[in-house]
C-alpha positions in Angstrom: 0.0 0.0 0.0 1.2 3.5 -0.8 1.4 6.2 1.9 -1.6 7.9 0.4 -3.7 4.7 0.4 -2.7 4.0 4.1 -3.7 7.6 5.1 -7.1 7.4 3.3 -7.7 3.9 4.9 -6.9 5.3 8.3 -9.2 8.3 7.9 -12.1 6.1 6.8 -11.5 3.7 9.7 -11.4 6.6 12.2 -14.6 8.1 10.8 -16.5 4.9 11.4 -15.5 4.8 15.1 -17.7 6.2 17.8 -16.5 9.6 19.0 -17.0 11.0 22.4 -20.0 13.3 22.7 -19.1 16.9 22.3 -20.3 19.5 24.8 -22.7 21.2 22.4 -24.2 17.9 21.4 -25.3 16.9 25.0 -27.4 19.9 25.7 -30.6 17.9 26.5 -28.8 15.5 28.8 -27.1 18.4 30.7 -30.4 20.2 31.1 -32.1 17.1 32.4 -29.2 16.5 34.9 -29.4 20.1 36.2 -33.2 19.9 36.5 -32.9 16.7 38.4 -30.3 18.2 40.8 -32.5 21.3 41.4 -35.6 19.2 42.1 -33.7 17.0 44.6 -32.3 20.1 46.3 -35.9 21.5 46.5 -37.1 18.4 48.3 -34.5 18.5 51.0 -35.0 20.9 53.9 -32.3 23.5 54.4 -30.1 22.7 57.4 -28.8 25.5 59.6 -25.0 25.6 59.8 -23.4 26.4 63.2 
């Protein structure tokens, strides 16, 4: 295989792999997490600190 063919093959193989989710792609999951945290915090009474 020539260098060019190896490079193209590696690019194609990499493009087929699962990539980690980028921050701007996980907006709905982040919002759901923050909503869950806020609702849990609202259900717990506030403790006074000494």
